[in-house]
Structures are given as structure tokens and as C-alpha cells.
LORO-615593 format. One line per 8 residues: number of its first residue (from 1); for each residue y, z, x of C-alpha. Coordinates in nm, 3 decimals. Each point is the difference from the previous one (the first is absolute). Example, Ala and Ser with C-alpha at 12.3 -4.5 7.8 and 13.67 -1.06 7.14 Angstrom:
residues 2
1) -0.450,0.780,1.230  0.344,-0.066,0.137;
end
This chain:
residues 417
1) -2.134,1.326,0.689  0.347,-0.074,0.136  0.179,-0.333,-0.027  -0.026,-0.201,0.320  0.259,-0.201,0.178  0.040,-0.358,-0.121  -0.260,-0.229,0.148  0.017,-0.374,0.065;
9) -0.124,-0.207,-0.292  -0.376,-0.061,0.025  -0.136,-0.339,0.096  -0.277,-0.184,-0.181  -0.283,-0.190,0.162  0.218,-0.301,0.057  0.262,0.205,0.175  0.258,-0.022,-0.281;
17) 0.195,0.309,-0.100  -0.050,0.160,-0.339  0.338,0.000,-0.164  0.125,0.315,-0.173  0.255,-0.033,-0.278  0.199,0.317,-0.049  0.299,0.129,-0.193  0.118,0.347,-0.091;
25) 0.221,0.147,-0.271  0.190,0.319,0.087  -0.024,0.318,-0.205  0.318,0.209,0.039  0.119,0.349,-0.070  0.314,0.073,-0.204  0.207,0.005,0.322  -0.142,-0.345,0.081;
33) -0.223,0.104,0.288  -0.340,-0.166,0.028  -0.292,0.208,-0.136  -0.262,-0.272,0.031  -0.092,-0.363,-0.053  -0.223,-0.177,-0.247  -0.198,-0.247,0.211  -0.068,-0.354,-0.118;
41) -0.245,-0.224,0.176  -0.202,-0.315,-0.032  -0.236,-0.159,0.251  0.086,-0.367,-0.041  0.079,-0.286,-0.231  -0.360,-0.046,-0.117  -0.044,0.369,-0.077  0.325,0.023,-0.188;
49) -0.024,-0.303,-0.219  -0.374,-0.013,-0.061  -0.120,0.360,0.001  0.149,0.202,-0.283  -0.231,0.297,0.078  0.223,0.314,0.011  -0.273,0.195,0.180  0.005,-0.256,0.283;
57) 0.378,0.034,0.016  -0.022,0.381,0.025  -0.268,-0.017,0.272  0.215,-0.251,0.185  0.295,0.240,-0.012  -0.205,0.275,0.163  -0.144,-0.232,0.260  0.337,-0.143,0.091;
65) 0.155,0.348,0.014  -0.252,0.105,0.260  0.031,-0.323,0.196  0.378,-0.003,0.015  0.055,0.374,0.024  0.192,0.216,-0.248  0.238,0.099,0.280  0.151,-0.348,-0.004;
73) -0.046,-0.074,-0.369  0.151,0.328,-0.123  0.179,0.139,0.306  -0.133,0.351,-0.051  0.042,0.006,-0.378  -0.270,0.006,-0.266  -0.186,-0.316,-0.104  -0.056,-0.044,-0.372;
81) -0.334,-0.185,-0.033  -0.093,-0.179,-0.325  -0.344,0.118,-0.109  -0.233,-0.162,-0.256  -0.287,0.186,-0.164  -0.250,-0.123,0.260  0.225,0.101,0.289  0.038,0.348,-0.155;
89) -0.372,0.050,-0.066  -0.104,-0.119,0.343  0.280,0.202,0.164  0.106,-0.278,0.231  0.339,0.169,0.026  -0.160,0.266,0.224  0.011,-0.259,0.279  0.370,0.096,0.023;
97) 0.124,0.351,0.088  0.108,0.215,-0.302  0.330,0.088,0.167  0.102,-0.366,0.001  -0.146,-0.145,-0.321  0.066,0.037,-0.372  -0.271,-0.102,-0.247  0.176,-0.225,-0.253;
105) -0.214,-0.032,-0.315  0.071,-0.340,-0.154  0.083,-0.037,-0.369  -0.324,-0.197,-0.050  -0.220,0.296,0.099  -0.177,0.162,-0.300  0.038,0.381,0.008  -0.371,0.070,-0.046;
113) -0.193,0.301,0.133  -0.107,-0.175,0.319  0.358,-0.101,0.084  0.127,0.352,-0.069  -0.272,0.148,0.221  0.087,-0.244,0.282  0.371,0.090,-0.023  -0.085,0.372,0.009;
121) -0.213,-0.047,0.316  0.278,-0.198,0.171  0.261,0.255,-0.106  -0.217,0.279,0.144  -0.019,-0.199,0.324  0.381,0.001,0.022  0.087,-0.340,-0.149  0.294,0.001,-0.245;
129) -0.082,-0.176,-0.327  0.258,-0.238,-0.153  -0.022,-0.181,-0.335  0.142,-0.351,0.036  0.207,-0.180,-0.267  -0.010,0.290,-0.244  0.142,-0.076,-0.346  0.029,0.160,-0.345;
137) -0.341,0.055,-0.164  -0.170,-0.068,0.331  -0.383,0.014,-0.023  -0.005,0.206,0.325  0.167,0.292,-0.174  -0.312,0.212,0.070  0.059,-0.037,0.375  0.358,0.133,-0.005;
145) -0.119,0.359,0.045  -0.145,-0.084,0.346  0.265,-0.251,0.112  0.247,0.088,0.272  0.230,-0.294,-0.069  0.058,-0.198,-0.317  0.162,-0.341,0.051  0.184,-0.097,-0.317;
153) 0.049,-0.370,-0.060  0.369,-0.016,-0.090  -0.039,-0.359,-0.128  -0.257,0.110,-0.261  0.177,0.319,-0.101  0.330,0.059,-0.176  0.244,0.251,0.149  -0.097,0.247,-0.274;
161) -0.373,-0.047,0.063  0.044,0.039,0.376  0.199,0.323,-0.047  -0.264,0.131,-0.241  -0.277,-0.064,0.257  0.197,0.185,0.265  0.044,0.296,-0.238  -0.372,-0.003,-0.083;
169) -0.159,-0.044,0.344  0.251,0.114,0.265  -0.119,0.362,-0.004  -0.330,-0.106,0.160  0.066,-0.346,0.150  0.275,-0.158,0.206  0.161,-0.279,-0.200  0.063,-0.340,0.159;
177) 0.211,-0.270,-0.168  -0.127,-0.345,0.102  0.157,-0.345,-0.049  0.348,0.149,0.036  0.208,-0.305,0.075  0.365,0.100,-0.027  0.223,0.283,0.109  0.071,0.086,-0.362;
185) -0.376,0.029,-0.070  -0.036,0.224,0.305  0.280,0.233,-0.120  -0.157,0.010,-0.348  -0.345,0.080,0.140  0.147,0.280,0.214  0.163,0.155,-0.307  -0.332,-0.023,-0.187;
193) -0.163,0.218,0.265  -0.196,-0.247,0.213  -0.028,0.101,0.367  -0.150,-0.317,0.151  0.115,-0.358,-0.052  -0.150,-0.342,0.073  0.189,-0.326,-0.004  0.267,-0.183,0.194;
201) 0.294,0.168,-0.174  0.112,0.158,0.328  0.067,-0.346,0.144  0.238,-0.084,-0.282  0.329,0.188,0.043  0.215,0.094,-0.296  0.267,-0.245,-0.099  0.320,0.139,0.151;
209) 0.366,-0.068,-0.055  0.199,-0.149,0.285  0.070,0.261,0.264  0.101,0.023,0.363  -0.286,-0.015,0.247  -0.028,0.331,0.196  0.083,-0.024,0.368  -0.352,0.044,0.133;
217) -0.142,-0.262,-0.237  0.277,-0.233,0.107  -0.116,0.044,0.360  -0.354,-0.103,-0.089  0.124,-0.306,-0.186  0.240,-0.080,0.286  -0.287,0.011,0.248  -0.215,-0.226,-0.217;
225) 0.297,-0.234,-0.026  0.044,-0.015,0.378  -0.362,-0.087,0.074  0.004,-0.265,-0.274  0.267,-0.199,0.184  -0.094,-0.310,0.197  0.132,0.153,0.325  -0.045,0.368,0.077;
233) 0.290,0.215,0.117  -0.178,0.267,0.204  0.315,0.203,0.052  0.075,0.018,-0.373  -0.362,0.089,-0.080  0.008,0.281,0.258  0.324,0.130,-0.148  -0.138,0.020,-0.354;
241) -0.323,0.165,0.116  0.188,0.264,0.198  0.220,0.076,-0.299  -0.305,0.110,-0.201  -0.209,0.275,0.159  -0.309,-0.075,-0.211  0.003,-0.365,0.104  0.034,0.085,0.367;
249) -0.274,0.260,-0.009  -0.245,-0.217,-0.189  0.051,-0.302,0.223  -0.064,0.196,0.320  -0.295,0.187,-0.150  -0.153,-0.327,-0.121  0.028,-0.172,0.333  -0.143,0.295,0.191;
257) -0.294,0.041,-0.240  -0.361,-0.103,0.054  0.071,-0.315,-0.204  0.155,-0.146,0.316  -0.122,-0.022,0.355  0.320,0.005,0.198  -0.055,0.109,0.363  0.322,0.205,0.009;
265) 0.157,0.231,-0.255  0.285,-0.153,-0.195  0.291,0.243,0.019  0.292,-0.183,-0.156  0.085,-0.241,-0.278  0.135,-0.250,0.255  -0.326,0.016,0.194  -0.197,-0.049,-0.319;
273) 0.195,-0.307,-0.104  -0.034,-0.150,0.346  -0.375,0.054,0.037  -0.099,-0.114,-0.349  0.142,-0.351,-0.003  0.176,-0.172,-0.289  -0.297,-0.058,-0.230  -0.132,0.355,0.027;
281) 0.351,0.146,-0.029  0.034,-0.166,-0.339  -0.345,0.112,-0.109  0.011,0.360,0.109  0.361,0.068,-0.095  -0.090,-0.102,-0.354  -0.280,0.253,0.003  0.216,0.278,0.140;
289) 0.278,-0.066,-0.251  -0.249,0.002,-0.289  -0.166,0.321,0.110  0.329,0.178,0.061  0.132,-0.107,-0.338  -0.311,0.139,-0.165  0.011,0.349,0.151  0.043,0.169,-0.339;
297) -0.204,-0.243,-0.206  -0.375,0.001,-0.078  -0.209,-0.084,0.306  -0.196,-0.251,-0.206  0.314,-0.214,-0.019  0.013,-0.021,0.379  -0.371,-0.081,0.032  0.015,-0.263,-0.275;
305) 0.305,-0.165,0.164  -0.175,-0.007,0.336  -0.319,-0.144,-0.147  0.189,-0.272,-0.187  0.200,-0.086,0.311  -0.299,-0.030,0.229  -0.205,-0.184,-0.267  0.285,-0.250,-0.036;
313) 0.017,-0.044,0.375  -0.373,-0.079,0.015  0.025,-0.242,-0.293  0.285,-0.178,0.177  -0.249,-0.149,0.245  -0.170,-0.191,-0.282  0.265,-0.082,-0.262  0.322,-0.196,-0.005;
321) 0.300,0.226,-0.013  0.285,-0.207,0.149  0.263,0.215,0.171  -0.089,0.308,-0.201  -0.152,0.303,0.170  -0.298,0.125,-0.203  -0.004,0.327,0.194  0.360,0.064,-0.113;
329) -0.080,-0.096,-0.362  -0.277,0.259,-0.011  0.224,0.264,0.152  0.297,-0.070,-0.227  -0.214,-0.016,-0.314  0.012,0.381,-0.025  0.341,0.058,0.157  0.156,0.049,-0.344;
337) -0.231,0.292,-0.069  0.039,0.141,0.351  0.380,-0.008,-0.010  0.014,0.070,-0.378  0.222,-0.300,-0.048  -0.047,-0.309,-0.216  -0.154,-0.283,0.203  0.305,-0.216,-0.072;
345) 0.226,0.253,0.172  -0.236,0.020,0.299  -0.009,-0.379,0.042  0.376,-0.035,-0.037  0.031,0.184,0.329  -0.259,-0.202,0.190  0.035,-0.360,0.120  -0.354,-0.104,-0.097;
353) -0.085,-0.363,-0.070  0.027,-0.132,-0.356  -0.377,-0.024,-0.055  -0.057,0.360,0.104  0.283,0.115,-0.223  -0.128,-0.205,-0.295  -0.358,0.128,0.015  0.111,0.366,0.025;
361) 0.236,-0.047,-0.294  -0.274,-0.155,-0.212  0.157,-0.346,0.006  -0.178,-0.334,0.059  -0.113,-0.039,0.360  -0.272,-0.185,0.187  -0.089,0.342,0.149  -0.092,0.146,-0.340;
369) -0.379,-0.058,0.030  -0.002,0.178,0.337  0.194,0.298,-0.141  -0.221,0.008,-0.308  -0.308,0.006,0.225  0.143,0.307,0.181  0.034,0.182,-0.333  -0.334,-0.115,-0.147;
377) -0.195,0.103,0.310  0.174,0.335,0.004  -0.088,0.065,-0.365  -0.360,-0.123,0.026  0.056,-0.277,-0.254  -0.288,-0.199,0.138  0.002,-0.295,-0.242  0.371,-0.045,0.077;
385) -0.070,0.030,0.376  -0.259,-0.280,-0.030  0.239,-0.221,-0.196  0.289,0.047,0.244  -0.220,-0.033,0.307  -0.123,-0.335,-0.132  0.354,-0.113,-0.075  0.101,0.079,0.358;
393) -0.318,-0.155,0.143  -0.102,0.331,0.151  -0.363,0.116,0.027  -0.034,0.325,-0.190  -0.187,0.141,0.298  0.309,-0.055,0.216  0.223,0.169,-0.260  -0.232,0.301,-0.025;
401) -0.025,0.045,0.375  0.376,-0.042,0.043  0.063,0.272,-0.253  -0.253,0.233,0.160  0.162,-0.060,0.340  0.340,0.068,-0.157  -0.122,0.334,-0.139  -0.130,0.109,0.340;
409) 0.320,-0.106,0.172  0.221,0.178,-0.255  -0.197,0.322,0.044  0.046,-0.022,0.375  0.370,-0.070,-0.024  0.063,0.276,-0.254  -0.186,0.257,0.211  0.218,-0.092,0.301;
417) 0.312,0.143,-0.169;
end
């Protein structure tokens, strides 16, 4: 069975849409390319807060994966699906194609004979087997001989214990370090012999000493600066774009892609600026500058920045944000990692409003709940999402649909480059 294209959310008998709550956590290789995503779902507020049944959660993950489509959720990469004992024994995972799914055996699953037999059947059918949250003296030790991936919980293991597990199991299983939160932890895990990594360490650049900003990065910042001004200077924008080949190429490719429906081909920067109009010039130039700046960075950074930006833009229709641009906040929130510069250095070169600057620097700001909602939704911290949605007077169904729409939009925009 192959994964289908994403379908519209189903409607119940009253005509209301079923809301799907989704988040994903990237799993990266040592060179910081995406290998796969662990998918995190819930079906709604009632299910999350009142139904602690892990089997129901696993079945929901499979159901939602089929409904939304793995092509959008994982963009061609593998989906790591949490599996309880019941899900394993009933082989629900076979609803997804083996080339796209990884069976992730939860730490709560007892390694009895029935579980082992189920894992062997799935492995024979082509499904990779992963042991989730593995730790020293793990009761699932007896399953390590048939596992393809062992995910070591770096928060429950010392550096010495983690290295010992790599030495013990790496000859037959690929070792994955999860809950890697800093660049230093990533470097340490690499040295220990791990080949896959899970966590948001790649979005946190190393602390660097003051240095001159390279010319091409300066062009990206300069362009962002120009479109942040109250009045646009089209001639100056055109000049900066033409000075950077990547910027020029990406802008023209974007505007001539299927994402737009222009009746005539756009052949010059001047033509592009004239046909877009001021609002769209600001919006799309920000995208082009971000994508060009990220040419040699992990693609996940680009996608995450686009999702945050679009999510912020959709939230802006329902929350108070003053003069601040929530699309820009989402985009800039990862610009430090994209440019490999401290966020303070990035913001010094951009004339953003004081509230935007404050929230990105971690200082007090009335925009903080909105920014925290972006991060909580992205990480699948559902209790936090509920708390922040309530604080902002947003229905959780609106937040969930906005994020899903943002994911689809980001995939479309990224594929247009």
C-alpha cells in the first residue's frame, strides 16, 4: 500500500471538520541532513486530556498519517511511528508502506515472545525496527539482536554509558542519539559513534566571537533591512538582488513556478518588483533572502523557518500584534542558525520594531505568548499548546488547522526552489 496524497479533513454528521493535531521531530545524519521524522499526533482536546490510553494514541498516529499523507508530513523521508504492544501484535503499522515507515518500539513494551515474534514478522516484511528511549539496563535488551536502530536517551544516560552502548550494539544496529539539545552534545555524540541524531541542536548555533559578516550574508541582511523599511526603494532592492546571483535566480524561479499564476513569464527583477506590489514584494523577498542564505545549511532549517513564518501570518488574523509582523518573526527566529551568527548580530543589522527584537532576544514582550505557541506547536508540546491557545483566546482547532496549512504551504514553497 502506498501513501496517498493529503486529503481534506473529514466531516462529521453535523458538517464540522475533524481537526488533526500534528507535530514532527527531525532525525538527522551526522552531516545534518534529514533522515526521517518522529511523528506526534493527537486528535483533540478531549482525547489528549482525558484519554491516557497509549494504544489509542498509536492508532491515531497511523490513522492521521494515512489521512494527511506521509508525502507532506515527512517530505519523502521515513516516518518513525510509536508502537505499543497492541499495535505491534495487531500489525497496524502494515497500513503504511515499509519503505516509508519505521516501527518504533516504545520503552513500555515488554519484550515477551509474542512481541519478539511480531517484530520478526514486521522485519521480514521490510519494516525497520527501532527501540525507543533505550537506556542502561534496558529491559528490551533481548530485542537488540533484531533491531535496526537503537535510540539512546541521552538524558537518561551518562556520556560513558552512551559510549559503552555504541561499542556494544553498533556492529548490528545503527545508533541514534535522542534528546540532543546543544551543539556541544551533538559533537560529543558524533565522537561516541552515533550516526543519527534527534533534537533541536541544529537550530542552536555555536556561540561565536565577534567577526565580520561575509559579503553574501551581508547582502541577505541588507535585503531584509530594505524590505523592513516603511517605504520601499525599488531601485535599491533591485541593485542588491542583482549583486547576488543566488538571490536573482531564486526570485525569478519562484515567481515563474506553479505556486503563482501569472499570465506572462517574469523575465527581470524590475518586472518582478512591479508586478508583485508592495505587500508581496516584502513577503517574497524575505523568503528569497532566507532560502538563499540557507543554501549550505540543513534543509530542515529552511522548512522550519517557512512553517513558522506562515503559521505566524495565519495567527496574525486572530491575535493582537501591534505593528509587528508575525510572518517576519517566524522567519527571523531561525536566521541565526541559517547565517551561523548570533541572533543579536543578525538583529543589529535589521531595523525591526522593538517588540520583534525583544521576543527574538528572549526579553519581555507582549508577543512572547505568540512566539511560544509557535515553538510549542512545532515540538508537539500539546499541554503547552492548550495553555497558550487559551491565553491568546484562540480555539485549539484553529491553531491546529493553521499549522497544518503552514506545513503544506512550506512544502510547496520549498519545492519551488
